[in-house]
C-alpha positions as CSV (number, residue, x, y, z in Angstrom):
1,M,85.7,-86.5,-172.9
2,E,82.9,-86.4,-175.4
3,A,82.5,-83.1,-177.1
4,I,78.7,-82.9,-176.8
5,V,77.8,-79.5,-175.3
6,G,75.3,-80.4,-172.7
7,L,71.6,-81.1,-173.1
8,G,69.4,-78.2,-174.3
9,A,67.6,-77.6,-171.1
10,N,71.0,-77.2,-169.2
11,R,72.8,-75.0,-171.7
12,V,73.8,-71.4,-171.0
13,V,74.1,-69.6,-174.3
14,V,75.0,-66.0,-175.5
15,V,73.8,-64.8,-178.9
16,T,75.1,-61.4,-179.8
17,G,73.1,-59.1,-182.1
18,A,69.8,-60.8,-181.5
19,S,67.2,-58.0,-181.8
20,R,66.3,-59.3,-185.2
21,G,67.7,-61.2,-188.2
22,A,70.0,-64.1,-188.0
23,G,70.7,-63.5,-184.3
24,K,67.1,-63.6,-183.4
25,G,66.4,-66.8,-185.3
26,I,69.5,-68.5,-183.8
27,A,68.4,-67.4,-180.3
28,L,64.8,-68.7,-180.8
29,A,66.0,-72.0,-182.2
30,L,68.4,-72.6,-179.3
31,G,65.8,-71.3,-176.8
32,A,63.3,-73.9,-178.1
33,T,65.7,-76.6,-176.8
34,G,65.1,-75.3,-173.3
35,A,68.4,-73.4,-173.0
36,K,68.9,-70.2,-171.1
37,V,69.8,-67.7,-173.8
38,Y,71.3,-64.2,-173.2
39,V,70.4,-62.1,-176.2
40,T,72.2,-58.8,-176.9
41,G,71.5,-55.8,-179.0
42,R,70.9,-52.1,-178.9
43,T,67.2,-51.9,-179.7
44,R,65.1,-51.3,-176.6
45,S,61.8,-50.3,-178.1
46,E,60.0,-50.7,-181.4
47,G,60.7,-47.6,-183.5
48,D,64.3,-47.3,-182.3
49,S,65.3,-49.0,-185.6
50,P,63.8,-48.8,-189.0
51,L,63.4,-52.6,-188.9
52,P,61.1,-54.4,-186.4
53,G,62.5,-56.2,-183.4
54,T,64.0,-55.6,-179.9
55,V,66.1,-57.7,-177.5
56,Y,63.1,-57.8,-175.2
57,A,60.8,-59.2,-177.8
58,T,63.3,-61.9,-178.7
59,A,63.7,-62.9,-175.0
60,E,59.9,-63.0,-174.6
61,E,59.6,-65.3,-177.6
62,I,62.3,-67.6,-176.2
63,N,60.2,-67.8,-173.0
64,R,57.1,-68.7,-175.0
65,R,59.0,-71.5,-176.7
66,G,60.1,-73.2,-173.5
67,G,63.5,-71.6,-172.9
68,V,64.6,-68.8,-170.7
69,G,65.4,-65.5,-172.5
70,V,67.6,-62.9,-170.8
71,P,67.7,-59.6,-172.7
72,V,70.8,-57.5,-172.3
73,I,71.3,-54.1,-173.9
74,V,74.8,-54.1,-175.3
75,D,76.5,-51.8,-177.8
76,H,79.2,-54.1,-179.2
77,S,81.4,-51.2,-180.2
78,D,81.9,-50.5,-176.4
79,D,84.3,-53.0,-174.9
80,E,83.2,-52.2,-171.3
81,Q,79.6,-53.1,-172.1
82,V,80.8,-56.4,-173.5
83,R,82.9,-57.0,-170.4
84,A,79.8,-56.3,-168.3
85,L,77.7,-58.8,-170.3
86,F,80.1,-61.7,-169.5
87,D,80.5,-60.6,-165.9
88,Q,76.7,-60.8,-165.6
89,V,76.7,-64.3,-167.1
90,K,79.5,-65.4,-164.7
91,Q,77.7,-64.0,-161.7
92,E,74.3,-65.4,-162.6
93,E,75.3,-68.7,-164.1
94,G,78.9,-69.4,-163.3
95,R,79.4,-71.0,-166.8
96,L,78.9,-70.6,-170.5
97,D,78.3,-73.5,-173.0
98,I,77.8,-71.7,-176.3
99,L,78.8,-68.3,-177.6
100,V,77.4,-67.2,-181.0
101,N,79.2,-64.2,-182.4
102,N,76.6,-62.6,-184.6
103,A,76.6,-58.9,-183.9
104,L,77.1,-56.9,-187.1
105,N,76.7,-53.3,-188.0
106,V,75.0,-53.3,-191.4
107,P,75.7,-49.8,-192.8
108,D,73.5,-48.0,-195.2
109,G,74.7,-48.4,-198.7
110,L,76.2,-51.9,-198.3
111,T,74.5,-53.2,-201.4
112,L,75.0,-50.2,-203.6
113,K,76.6,-51.0,-206.9
114,G,79.9,-49.6,-208.0
115,P,83.5,-49.5,-206.7
116,F,84.2,-49.2,-203.0
117,W,85.6,-45.6,-203.3
118,E,82.3,-44.4,-204.6
119,K,80.4,-45.9,-201.7
120,P,80.2,-44.3,-198.2
121,L,83.3,-44.7,-196.1
122,S,81.0,-45.9,-193.3
123,L,80.9,-49.3,-195.0
124,Q,84.1,-50.1,-193.0
125,D,81.9,-50.0,-189.8
126,V,81.4,-53.8,-190.4
127,L,85.1,-54.1,-189.3
128,D,84.1,-52.7,-185.9
129,V,80.8,-54.3,-185.0
130,G,81.4,-57.6,-186.9
131,M,85.1,-58.4,-187.1
132,R,86.4,-56.6,-184.0
133,S,83.4,-57.3,-181.8
134,T,83.8,-61.1,-182.5
135,Y,87.3,-60.9,-181.1
136,V,86.2,-58.9,-178.1
137,S,83.2,-61.1,-177.2
138,S,85.3,-64.2,-177.5
139,Y,88.0,-62.6,-175.3
140,F,85.7,-61.9,-172.4
141,A,83.9,-65.2,-172.9
142,G,87.1,-67.2,-173.0
143,P,87.7,-67.8,-169.3
144,L,84.1,-69.0,-168.8
145,L,84.3,-71.4,-171.7
146,A,87.7,-72.7,-170.7
147,A,86.7,-73.3,-167.1
148,N,83.6,-75.2,-168.3
149,G,85.7,-78.0,-169.8
150,E,83.7,-78.1,-173.0
151,G,81.8,-75.7,-175.2
152,L,81.2,-74.2,-178.6
153,V,81.9,-70.8,-180.2
154,V,80.3,-70.1,-183.5
155,N,81.2,-67.1,-185.7
156,T,78.4,-66.5,-188.1
157,S,79.8,-65.7,-191.5
158,S,79.0,-66.0,-195.2
159,F,80.3,-66.9,-198.7
160,G,81.5,-63.3,-198.7
161,G,84.6,-64.6,-197.1
162,A,85.6,-66.3,-200.4
163,C,83.8,-64.4,-203.2
164,Y,83.3,-60.8,-204.0
165,M,80.2,-59.8,-202.0
166,H,79.2,-56.2,-201.3
167,G,82.8,-55.0,-201.7
168,P,86.1,-55.3,-199.8
169,A,85.0,-54.1,-196.4
170,Y,82.3,-56.8,-196.1
171,G,84.6,-59.4,-197.6
172,A,87.5,-58.6,-195.3
173,G,85.2,-58.7,-192.2
174,K,83.9,-62.2,-193.1
175,A,87.3,-63.5,-194.1
176,A,88.6,-62.2,-190.7
177,V,86.1,-64.0,-188.5
178,D,86.7,-67.2,-190.5
179,K,90.4,-67.0,-189.7
180,M,89.7,-66.1,-186.1
181,A,87.7,-69.3,-185.7
182,H,90.7,-71.3,-186.9
183,D,93.2,-69.5,-184.6
184,M,90.9,-69.4,-181.6
185,A,90.4,-73.1,-182.0
186,V,94.1,-73.7,-181.4
187,D,94.0,-71.9,-178.1
188,F,90.7,-73.5,-177.0
189,R,91.5,-77.1,-177.9
190,P,93.2,-78.0,-174.6
191,H,89.9,-77.0,-172.9
192,N,87.7,-79.1,-175.2
193,V,86.0,-76.0,-176.6
194,A,85.3,-76.1,-180.3
195,V,85.3,-73.0,-182.5
196,V,83.8,-72.9,-186.0
197,S,82.8,-70.3,-188.5
198,L,79.5,-71.0,-190.1
199,W,78.6,-69.8,-193.5
200,M,74.9,-69.0,-193.8
201,G,72.9,-68.8,-197.0
202,L,70.5,-66.1,-198.0
203,L,68.3,-65.6,-195.0
204,K,64.6,-64.6,-194.8
205,T,65.4,-61.8,-192.3
206,E,63.3,-58.6,-191.9
207,R,65.8,-56.7,-194.0
208,T,65.8,-59.4,-196.8
209,M,62.0,-59.7,-196.9
210,A,61.7,-55.9,-197.2
211,A,64.1,-56.1,-200.2
212,F,62.1,-58.9,-201.8
213,A,58.9,-56.8,-201.4
214,A,60.5,-53.7,-202.8
215,D,62.0,-55.3,-205.9
216,P,60.5,-58.8,-206.5
217,A,62.1,-59.1,-210.0
218,A,65.6,-58.6,-208.7
219,Y,65.2,-61.6,-206.4
220,D,63.3,-63.8,-208.7
221,G,64.1,-67.4,-207.8
222,L,66.2,-66.6,-204.8
223,A,63.4,-66.6,-202.3
224,A,62.7,-70.2,-202.9
225,T,66.2,-71.3,-201.7
226,A,66.4,-68.8,-198.8
227,E,66.9,-70.1,-195.3
228,S,64.8,-69.1,-192.3
229,P,66.9,-67.3,-189.6
230,E,66.1,-70.2,-187.3
231,F,67.8,-72.8,-189.6
232,T,71.2,-71.7,-188.5
233,G,70.2,-72.1,-184.8
234,R,69.0,-75.6,-185.5
235,V,72.4,-76.3,-187.2
236,I,74.2,-75.0,-184.1
237,D,72.1,-77.1,-181.8
238,A,73.0,-80.2,-183.9
239,L,76.7,-79.3,-183.9
240,A,76.7,-78.9,-180.1
241,R,75.2,-82.4,-179.8
242,D,77.6,-84.0,-182.3
243,P,80.1,-86.4,-180.8
244,E,82.5,-85.5,-183.6
245,L,82.3,-81.7,-182.8
246,M,86.0,-81.4,-181.8
247,N,87.0,-82.8,-185.2
248,R,85.3,-79.9,-186.8
249,S,87.0,-77.3,-184.6
250,G,88.9,-74.6,-186.5
251,R,87.0,-75.1,-189.7
252,V,84.8,-72.9,-191.9
253,L,81.6,-74.9,-192.4
254,I,78.6,-74.3,-194.7
255,G,75.4,-74.4,-192.7
256,A,73.4,-76.1,-195.4
257,E,76.0,-78.9,-195.7
258,V,76.2,-79.5,-192.0
259,G,72.4,-79.5,-191.9
260,E,72.3,-82.2,-194.6
261,E,74.9,-84.3,-192.8
262,L,73.3,-84.1,-189.4
263,G,69.7,-84.3,-190.5
264,V,68.6,-80.8,-189.8
265,V,65.6,-79.4,-191.6
266,D,64.3,-75.8,-191.8
267,V,61.1,-74.6,-190.1
268,D,59.2,-75.5,-193.3
269,G,60.5,-79.0,-193.4
270,N,62.9,-78.4,-196.3
271,R,66.6,-78.7,-196.4
272,P,68.2,-75.5,-197.9
273,P,70.8,-76.1,-200.6
274,S,74.5,-75.3,-200.4
275,H,75.6,-72.4,-202.6
276,R,79.2,-73.8,-202.8
277,P,78.9,-74.6,-206.6
278,F,78.6,-70.9,-207.6
279,L,79.8,-68.9,-204.6
280,G,83.0,-70.9,-203.8
281,N,84.6,-73.2,-201.3
282,P,85.5,-72.4,-197.7
283,P,89.2,-71.8,-197.0
284,V,91.4,-74.5,-195.7
285,F,94.1,-73.2,-193.3
286,S,97.5,-74.5,-192.5
287,E,97.9,-76.8,-189.5
288,T,101.2,-75.2,-188.7
289,V,101.3,-73.4,-185.3
290,V,103.9,-70.7,-184.7
291,D,103.7,-69.4,-181.1
């Protein structure tokens, strides 16, 4: 069976953590292919978060772009809410083609300088909504994906899985979802479902753009190489259409490099560069399987 995950207009997609940021961009890019995209998040109304964006606004923009957006309020620290999300997808669609695990609790103080013991203990919240929530969403999505006979799971990640980035809590969370992709791929392979971890570059999210504006000198030169949040969604679309998708399953991929290989450009027509030369290589895991 070819490992191409449907045509865009026929896809059923779940993107977690899509009120804003990377999740919103991914959801919009996949929605633009005509997919039905369930978008999750906690933000119901503008003002609920210090940053702009709601799940409803993301869903409405998907509709404007030719897809079908379905907003679902989900706190990904609550397993029962996650279970209810996938029960809803099963009842309404009966299938799932793509799951994008993107929900992440970005705690205050993440980018503070200094050793981890001088930063807030709450930085380990990324191990709950981030690392743990990736496992839980995949757990409840698993039966739908397996029954489908093909599919794609993407864990959004970063070079923080290989280099020191924001301290050990953030790094541990990213390294964990990278390893989860490898191990989940073993279990999903008999069902023709691919699982990858996708390293994104610096993204032009609402949070990042606010940081650029607050301290332009600190980010001098970085803005020119930053990716739009939609670039990752375009890469995921290209992966889902790739006949060689199953050969990539279980791997940690660099989004910019996959984009270059599969001919994906950003919204401005440019191809973002890979940061492998100075941030490091993705891990390569053993092929040994111990049941």
